[in-house]
C-alpha positions as CSV (number, residue, x, y, z in Angstrom):
1,M,235.6,-97.3,85.1
2,S,233.1,-100.1,86.0
3,S,230.8,-99.7,89.0
4,K,232.6,-102.6,90.7
5,N,235.8,-100.6,90.9
6,K,234.1,-97.6,92.6
7,T,234.5,-99.0,96.1
8,L,233.5,-95.6,97.6
9,T,231.8,-92.7,96.0
10,P,234.0,-89.6,95.4
11,K,231.3,-87.5,97.2
12,L,231.9,-89.5,100.4
13,I,235.7,-89.1,100.1
14,K,235.3,-85.4,99.6
15,K,233.0,-85.1,102.6
16,L,235.4,-87.0,104.7
17,W,238.4,-84.8,103.6
18,F,236.4,-81.6,104.1
19,A,235.3,-82.6,107.6
20,F,238.8,-83.7,108.5
21,G,240.3,-80.5,107.1
22,L,237.8,-78.3,108.9
23,L,238.6,-80.2,112.1
24,V,242.3,-79.7,111.6
25,L,241.8,-76.0,110.9
26,L,239.7,-75.5,114.0
27,M,242.3,-77.4,116.0
28,G,245.1,-75.2,114.6
29,V,243.3,-71.9,115.3
30,S,242.4,-73.1,118.8
31,Y,246.0,-74.1,119.4
32,I,247.3,-70.7,118.3
33,F,244.8,-68.8,120.4
34,I,245.3,-71.0,123.5
35,T,249.0,-70.8,123.1
36,G,248.9,-67.0,122.7
37,Y,246.6,-66.6,125.7
38,Y,248.8,-68.6,128.1
39,A,252.0,-67.2,126.7
40,N,250.8,-63.7,127.3
41,K,249.6,-64.6,130.8
42,Y,252.9,-66.2,131.5
43,N,254.8,-63.1,130.3
44,K,252.6,-60.8,132.5
45,A,253.0,-63.1,135.5
46,T,256.8,-63.1,135.1
47,I,257.0,-59.3,134.8
48,Q,254.8,-59.0,137.9
49,Q,256.8,-61.5,139.9
50,V,260.1,-59.8,139.0
51,N,258.8,-56.3,139.8
52,A,256.6,-57.2,142.7
53,N,258.6,-55.1,145.2
54,V,259.1,-52.0,143.0
55,A,256.4,-50.0,144.9
56,N,258.1,-50.9,148.2
57,H,261.5,-49.7,146.8
58,V,259.9,-46.4,145.7
59,I,258.6,-45.8,149.2
60,A,261.8,-46.9,150.8
61,E,264.1,-44.7,148.5
62,K,261.9,-41.6,148.1
63,F,259.6,-41.3,151.0
64,S,262.4,-41.9,153.6
65,N,264.2,-38.7,152.5
66,A,261.2,-36.5,151.7
67,S,257.5,-36.4,152.2
68,P,255.2,-36.9,149.2
69,F,253.1,-34.0,150.6
70,L,254.0,-30.3,151.3
71,E,253.0,-28.4,154.4
72,D,249.8,-27.2,152.8
73,G,248.8,-30.8,152.1
74,S,249.4,-30.6,148.4
75,V,251.5,-33.2,146.5
76,N,255.2,-32.7,146.5
77,K,255.7,-32.4,142.7
78,P,259.6,-32.0,142.8
79,L,259.8,-35.3,144.6
80,F,257.8,-37.0,141.9
81,G,259.8,-35.1,139.3
82,D,262.9,-36.9,140.6
83,L,261.0,-40.1,140.6
84,M,260.2,-39.6,136.9
85,H,263.8,-39.2,136.0
86,D,264.7,-42.4,137.9
87,M,262.0,-44.3,136.1
88,M,263.2,-43.1,132.7
89,A,266.6,-44.6,133.6
90,V,265.0,-48.0,134.4
91,N,261.8,-48.5,132.5
92,H,259.8,-46.1,130.3
93,A,256.7,-48.2,130.5
94,I,256.1,-47.8,134.2
95,E,253.3,-45.5,135.4
96,V,253.2,-44.4,139.0
97,Y,250.1,-43.3,140.8
98,L,249.7,-41.8,144.3
99,L,246.4,-43.0,145.9
100,N,244.8,-42.0,149.1
101,D,243.3,-44.6,151.5
102,V,240.0,-44.8,149.6
103,G,241.6,-45.2,146.2
104,E,241.4,-41.7,144.8
105,V,244.2,-40.7,142.5
106,L,246.1,-37.8,144.0
107,Y,249.0,-37.6,141.5
108,S,250.4,-39.6,138.6
109,V,253.8,-39.9,136.9
110,V,253.5,-41.0,133.2
111,L,256.4,-40.8,130.8
112,N,254.6,-41.4,127.5
113,H,252.4,-38.3,127.7
114,S,249.3,-40.2,126.9
115,K,246.3,-38.1,126.0
116,N,243.9,-40.4,128.0
117,A,242.6,-38.8,131.1
118,V,243.3,-40.3,134.5
119,T,240.3,-41.7,136.3
120,K,239.5,-40.3,139.7
121,T,239.5,-43.6,141.6
122,V,241.1,-47.0,141.5
123,S,239.6,-50.2,143.0
124,L,241.4,-51.1,146.1
125,A,240.3,-54.8,146.2
126,P,243.1,-56.1,143.8
127,I,245.6,-53.9,145.6
128,K,244.8,-55.2,149.0
129,K,244.8,-58.8,147.7
130,F,248.2,-58.2,146.1
131,I,249.7,-56.7,149.3
132,A,248.2,-59.6,151.4
133,S,249.9,-62.2,149.2
134,N,253.3,-60.3,149.1
135,G,253.0,-60.3,145.3
136,D,253.2,-64.1,145.0
137,I,250.0,-64.5,143.0
138,F,249.2,-63.2,139.5
139,I,246.6,-60.5,139.7
140,E,245.6,-57.5,137.6
141,G,244.2,-54.2,138.7
142,D,242.5,-51.1,137.2
143,D,244.2,-49.1,134.5
144,P,243.6,-45.4,135.5
145,R,244.0,-44.3,131.8
146,N,241.9,-47.1,130.4
147,P,239.0,-47.8,132.8
148,D,237.7,-50.8,130.8
149,T,241.0,-52.7,130.9
150,E,243.1,-54.3,133.6
151,K,246.9,-54.5,133.9
152,I,249.6,-56.0,136.1
153,F,250.9,-53.8,138.8
154,S,253.0,-53.4,141.9
155,A,251.6,-51.7,145.0
156,A,252.6,-50.8,148.6
157,P,251.0,-48.9,151.4
158,Y,252.3,-45.7,152.9
159,N,251.7,-43.8,156.2
160,V,253.3,-40.3,156.2
161,E,252.4,-37.6,158.6
162,G,249.2,-39.2,159.5
163,K,248.1,-39.6,155.8
164,K,247.6,-43.1,154.5
165,G,247.4,-44.4,151.0
166,Y,249.1,-46.5,148.3
167,I,251.8,-46.2,145.7
168,Y,250.2,-47.9,142.7
169,I,252.6,-48.7,139.8
170,I,251.3,-50.0,136.4
171,L,254.1,-52.3,135.2
172,T,252.9,-52.5,131.5
173,G,252.0,-49.0,130.3
174,E,250.9,-48.0,126.9
175,D,254.5,-48.2,125.4
176,F,254.9,-51.7,126.7
177,L,251.6,-52.7,125.2
178,N,252.4,-51.3,121.8
179,I,255.8,-53.0,121.7
180,S,254.3,-56.2,123.1
181,E,251.5,-56.3,120.5
182,N,253.9,-55.8,117.6
183,L,256.2,-58.5,118.9
184,L,253.3,-60.9,119.6
185,T,251.8,-60.3,116.2
186,S,255.2,-61.1,114.5
187,Y,255.8,-64.1,116.8
188,F,252.3,-65.6,116.4
189,T,252.4,-65.0,112.6
190,Q,255.6,-67.1,112.5
191,L,254.2,-69.6,115.0
192,G,250.9,-69.9,113.2
193,F,252.6,-70.4,109.8
194,G,255.0,-73.0,111.1
195,A,252.4,-74.8,113.2
196,T,250.0,-74.8,110.3
197,V,252.5,-76.3,107.8
198,L,253.5,-79.0,110.3
199,T,249.9,-79.7,111.3
200,M,248.9,-80.0,107.6
201,I,251.7,-82.4,106.9
202,F,251.0,-84.6,109.9
203,S,247.3,-84.3,109.4
204,A,247.5,-85.4,105.8
205,I,249.4,-88.5,106.8
206,I,247.1,-89.2,109.7
207,G,244.1,-88.4,107.5
208,L,245.1,-90.8,104.8
209,L,245.6,-93.6,107.3
210,S,242.5,-92.8,109.3
211,I,240.2,-92.6,106.2
212,W,241.7,-95.8,104.8
213,F,241.2,-97.6,108.1
214,L,237.7,-96.2,108.8
215,T,236.4,-97.0,105.3
216,K,238.0,-100.4,105.1
217,N,234.9,-102.3,106.2
218,L,232.7,-99.9,104.2
219,R,234.7,-100.7,101.0
220,L,234.2,-104.4,101.7
221,I,230.5,-104.0,102.3
222,T,230.2,-101.8,99.2
223,N,231.9,-104.4,97.0
224,T,229.6,-107.1,98.4
225,V,226.5,-105.0,97.7
226,V,227.8,-104.4,94.1
227,D,228.4,-108.2,93.7
228,F,224.8,-108.8,94.9
229,R,223.4,-106.2,92.6
230,E,225.2,-107.7,89.6
231,G,223.7,-111.1,90.1
232,D,225.7,-112.9,92.7
233,L,222.8,-113.8,95.0
234,N,225.1,-115.7,97.4
235,A,227.2,-112.6,98.1
236,R,227.2,-111.9,101.9
237,I,229.3,-109.9,104.3
238,K,231.5,-112.4,106.0
239,N,232.0,-112.2,109.8
240,P,229.7,-109.2,110.4
241,E,230.3,-109.4,114.1
242,G,233.9,-108.3,113.5
243,S,232.9,-105.3,111.3
244,D,233.1,-101.8,112.6
245,I,229.6,-101.3,111.3
246,E,228.1,-104.5,112.6
247,I,224.5,-103.3,112.5
248,F,224.7,-102.4,108.8
249,A,226.5,-105.6,107.9
250,H,223.8,-107.7,109.7
251,S,221.1,-105.6,108.1
252,F,222.5,-106.2,104.6
253,N,222.8,-109.9,105.1
254,D,219.2,-110.1,106.5
255,M,218.0,-108.0,103.6
256,A,219.8,-110.2,101.0
257,D,218.3,-113.4,102.6
258,T,214.9,-111.8,102.5
259,I,215.3,-110.8,98.9
260,V,216.4,-114.2,97.8
261,D,213.6,-115.9,99.8
262,N,211.1,-113.5,98.2
263,M,212.5,-114.3,94.8
264,E,212.1,-118.0,95.5
265,K,208.6,-117.4,96.7
266,M,207.8,-115.4,93.6
267,K,209.1,-118.2,91.4
268,S,207.0,-120.7,93.3
269,V,203.9,-118.4,93.1
270,D,204.5,-118.0,89.4
271,T,204.7,-121.7,88.9
272,L,201.6,-122.3,91.0
273,R,199.8,-119.6,89.0
274,R,200.6,-121.2,85.7
275,E,199.5,-124.6,87.1
276,L,196.3,-123.0,88.5
277,I,195.5,-121.4,85.2
278,A,196.1,-124.7,83.3
279,N,194.1,-126.8,85.8
280,V,191.2,-124.2,85.9
281,S,191.2,-124.1,82.1
282,H,190.9,-127.8,82.0
283,D,188.1,-128.0,84.6
284,L,186.3,-125.2,82.9
285,R,186.7,-126.8,79.5
286,T,185.3,-130.1,80.6
287,P,181.8,-129.0,81.8
288,L,181.6,-126.5,78.9
289,A,182.4,-129.2,76.4
290,I,179.7,-131.5,78.0
291,L,177.2,-128.6,77.9
292,K,178.0,-127.8,74.3
293,G,177.7,-131.5,73.3
294,Y,174.4,-132.1,74.9
295,I,172.9,-128.8,73.8
296,E,173.9,-129.5,70.2
297,T,172.4,-133.0,70.5
298,L,169.2,-131.5,71.7
299,Q,169.2,-129.0,68.9
300,I,170.0,-131.6,66.2
301,K,167.9,-134.5,67.4
302,K,165.1,-132.7,69.2
303,D,162.5,-134.3,66.9
304,T,163.8,-137.9,67.3
305,L,164.5,-137.9,71.0
306,S,162.0,-139.3,73.4
307,E,160.8,-137.2,76.4
308,K,162.9,-139.4,78.7
309,E,166.0,-138.9,76.7
310,K,165.4,-135.1,76.6
311,D,164.9,-135.0,80.4
312,N,168.1,-137.1,80.8
313,Y,170.1,-134.7,78.6
314,L,168.7,-131.7,80.3
315,Q,169.6,-133.1,83.8
316,I,173.2,-133.8,82.6
317,T,173.3,-130.2,81.3
318,H,171.9,-128.9,84.6
319,D,174.5,-130.9,86.6
320,N,177.4,-129.5,84.6
321,V,176.0,-126.0,84.9
322,D,176.1,-126.5,88.7
323,K,179.7,-127.8,88.5
324,L,180.7,-124.8,86.4
325,S,179.0,-122.4,88.8
326,N,180.6,-124.1,91.8
327,L,184.0,-123.9,90.2
328,I,183.7,-120.2,89.5
329,H,182.4,-119.5,93.0
330,Q,185.3,-121.4,94.6
331,L,187.8,-119.5,92.4
332,F,186.2,-116.2,93.3
333,E,186.1,-117.1,97.0
334,Y,189.7,-118.3,97.1
335,S,190.9,-115.2,95.3
336,K,189.3,-113.0,97.9
337,L,190.8,-115.0,100.7
338,E,194.3,-115.0,99.2
339,A,194.1,-111.2,98.6
340,E,193.1,-110.8,102.2
341,Q,189.9,-109.0,101.2
342,I,188.0,-111.0,103.8
343,S,188.3,-110.2,107.5
344,P,186.7,-112.6,110.1
345,I,183.8,-111.1,112.1
346,K,184.1,-113.1,115.3
347,E,181.1,-113.6,117.5
348,P,179.8,-116.3,119.9
349,F,177.6,-118.9,118.3
350,S,176.6,-122.5,118.8
351,I,178.8,-124.9,116.9
352,T,176.4,-127.7,117.9
353,E,173.4,-126.1,116.2
354,L,175.5,-125.3,113.1
355,S,176.6,-129.0,113.0
356,Y,173.0,-130.2,113.1
357,D,172.1,-127.9,110.3
358,L,175.0,-129.1,108.1
359,I,174.2,-132.8,108.8
360,A,170.6,-132.2,107.7
361,K,171.7,-130.3,104.6
362,F,174.1,-133.1,103.4
363,K,171.8,-136.0,104.6
364,V,170.1,-136.3,101.2
365,I,173.4,-136.2,99.2
366,A,174.8,-138.9,101.5
367,Q,171.8,-141.1,101.2
368,K,172.0,-141.0,97.4
369,K,175.5,-142.5,97.7
370,E,174.3,-144.8,100.4
371,I,176.7,-143.3,102.9
372,I,175.9,-143.0,106.6
373,L,176.3,-139.4,107.8
374,T,176.2,-138.9,111.6
375,L,176.9,-136.3,114.2
376,D,178.8,-137.2,117.4
377,C,178.6,-134.4,120.0
378,P,178.3,-134.0,123.7
379,E,174.9,-133.4,125.3
380,E,175.7,-129.8,126.4
381,N,175.6,-127.0,123.8
382,C,179.1,-126.1,122.6
383,M,179.6,-122.4,122.0
384,V,182.6,-121.0,120.1
385,Y,183.9,-117.5,119.3
386,A,184.5,-117.3,115.6
387,D,183.1,-116.1,112.3
388,V,180.0,-118.3,111.8
389,S,179.8,-117.9,108.0
390,L,183.5,-118.8,107.4
391,V,183.3,-121.7,109.8
392,E,180.2,-122.9,108.0
393,R,182.0,-122.7,104.7
394,A,185.0,-124.7,106.0
395,L,182.7,-127.4,107.4
396,Q,180.8,-127.6,104.2
397,N,183.9,-128.1,102.2
398,L,185.2,-130.8,104.6
399,I,181.9,-132.7,104.7
400,E,181.4,-132.4,100.9
401,N,185.0,-133.6,100.4
402,A,184.5,-136.5,102.8
403,I,181.3,-137.7,101.0
404,K,182.9,-137.3,97.6
405,Y,185.8,-139.6,98.4
406,T,183.9,-142.2,100.5
407,N,182.6,-145.3,98.7
408,P,179.0,-146.5,99.0
409,Y,178.0,-148.1,102.3
410,G,180.8,-146.1,104.0
411,A,180.4,-143.6,106.8
412,V,181.2,-139.9,107.4
413,T,181.1,-138.6,111.0
414,L,181.2,-135.0,112.3
415,S,182.5,-135.0,115.9
416,L,182.6,-132.3,118.5
417,N,184.7,-132.6,121.6
418,N,184.7,-130.0,124.5
419,L,188.3,-129.4,125.6
420,S,187.4,-126.7,128.1
421,K,189.2,-123.8,126.5
422,N,188.7,-125.1,122.9
423,I,186.2,-127.1,121.0
424,E,187.7,-129.8,118.8
425,I,186.0,-130.4,115.5
426,N,186.7,-133.7,113.7
427,I,185.4,-134.7,110.2
428,S,186.3,-138.4,109.6
429,D,185.4,-140.8,106.8
430,T,185.9,-144.4,105.8
431,G,187.1,-143.4,102.3
432,S,190.1,-144.4,100.3
433,G,192.5,-142.4,102.4
434,I,195.4,-140.2,101.4
435,P,198.9,-141.5,100.6
436,A,201.5,-140.3,103.1
437,T,203.5,-138.7,100.3
438,E,200.6,-136.5,99.3
439,Q,199.4,-135.4,102.8
440,P,201.8,-132.4,103.1
441,Y,200.4,-130.9,100.0
442,I,196.7,-131.5,100.2
443,F,196.0,-127.9,101.4
444,D,197.9,-126.4,98.5
445,R,195.7,-124.6,96.1
446,Y,194.5,-126.8,93.2
447,K,196.2,-129.9,94.7
448,Q,194.0,-132.9,93.9
449,V,195.2,-136.2,95.2
450,D,193.2,-138.4,92.9
451,K,194.5,-137.4,89.5
452,T,192.0,-139.7,87.8
453,S,189.0,-138.3,89.6
454,K,186.7,-136.0,87.6
455,Q,185.2,-134.6,90.8
456,G,186.3,-131.5,92.6
457,T,188.3,-128.5,91.7
458,G,191.2,-128.9,94.1
459,L,190.3,-125.6,95.9
460,G,188.1,-126.9,98.7
461,L,190.8,-127.8,101.1
462,A,192.9,-124.7,100.2
463,I,189.9,-122.5,101.1
464,V,189.6,-124.4,104.4
465,K,193.3,-123.7,105.2
466,K,192.8,-120.0,104.5
467,I,189.8,-119.9,106.8
468,M,191.8,-121.6,109.5
469,D,194.6,-119.1,109.1
470,L,192.2,-116.2,109.5
471,H,191.1,-117.8,112.8
472,E,194.7,-118.3,113.9
473,T,194.3,-122.0,114.2
474,T,195.6,-125.0,112.4
475,I,194.0,-128.0,110.7
476,T,195.6,-131.4,110.8
477,V,194.9,-134.5,108.7
478,F,195.2,-138.1,109.9
479,S,194.9,-140.7,107.1
480,E,195.9,-144.2,106.2
481,P,195.3,-145.6,102.7
482,K,192.1,-147.6,102.4
483,E,191.2,-146.8,106.0
484,G,189.8,-143.3,105.6
485,S,190.8,-139.8,106.7
486,S,190.2,-137.4,109.6
487,F,190.5,-133.6,109.5
488,V,190.8,-132.0,112.9
489,F,190.9,-128.4,114.0
490,N,190.1,-126.4,117.2
491,L,188.1,-123.2,117.8
492,P,188.2,-121.2,121.0
493,A,185.3,-122.0,123.3
494,Y,183.2,-119.0,124.3
495,Q,183.5,-118.6,128.0
496,G,180.7,-116.1,128.4
497,Q,180.7,-112.8,130.3
């Protein structure tokens, strides 16, 4: 069976069936116990209601003709002997107790000859409650032979020859309980078996329909996940809002979009990596080839070359060593920035002083190319809150780039503008400009606009962009072909304490 046909794992189905079966079993057991409890209670309540006036009848029939007590105050046993014979003719399960006015048992008539001893006292609270309600409510009282249990009863008060008390009749004696337990066991065995069979049949039907319905959306999602895993990157869960597990559906769709986006980014990164390696290899090869050529020339023709030619060759060699060193340094610097190994250490510093230092530093280079390098800044000292070394590196790259692509007799200007909360830095030149089609890509690593130029490594502006990202700001380019370019970014002004 292919993985695609396994819409749901057998383990999940088994767990669902187990949980459902356990729930049905618990429901069935609970139903039987609840039914038994209320059926038994109903049976007792019925017996008590039917026999509620038995105690009154005993008093009316027996005590009207004879006293329950003899002249010496003892119990009239012959009277209760006649009562026992009458009870045998009506109900063998009845137990009769003669109580005084404080609940003490004076005499008892029990037909089943139970070996259990009779307790000395019976609680009068249930008896009084029964008498007050005229037997209309279901209530249980003490069982004199089983002190830990309660049974239904009938009771009535008597007042004979100045002696008060109660006739207390247990309506469900031990014989009744034995018969009742046997009948109930048989009845509930049949009820339990029948109810269990019917419950299992209906539960199986309901279970099949319920599991099918509950897992409908899960099967759909599982199939979609399998399709995505097997290469269908466009597989998505349709109409996730209508799914029973909407959160999971949205999460999968978002995850799939993220995976596809990351795959595209990885492809793009891999393409850029190959281009970077190719371009770096080319740029490394060029100065190395020049170095090798001039060194070999010096070795071969050292006796025939004039001192001026030797100095010229050595200067060219020196210049190419600088280019090679600069390239390696930029590659190393960009790699650390891209790997997020550099964290900005922000502090207040004067961007005005830093700008004066950079102008002085690049003044000689600009003069060699006959380029006018100027600083345009307000009279007040501009303070910013940033990483001074990273900002210095970014300004160096921008000024160096501006001088590099500006023709002789041109101009490069570094401008500062205080915008209250921010300081705007603008590096503009009168160079050849950047074509509009190239402007969106100039900050990409190793993107060099002028393909015929032998200057630059294409990493200068990429490093600037990374530095701006670390400072959570953006850099914008404004350029027109043959009219020059301007690179503008903002840094937060230091407000002081």
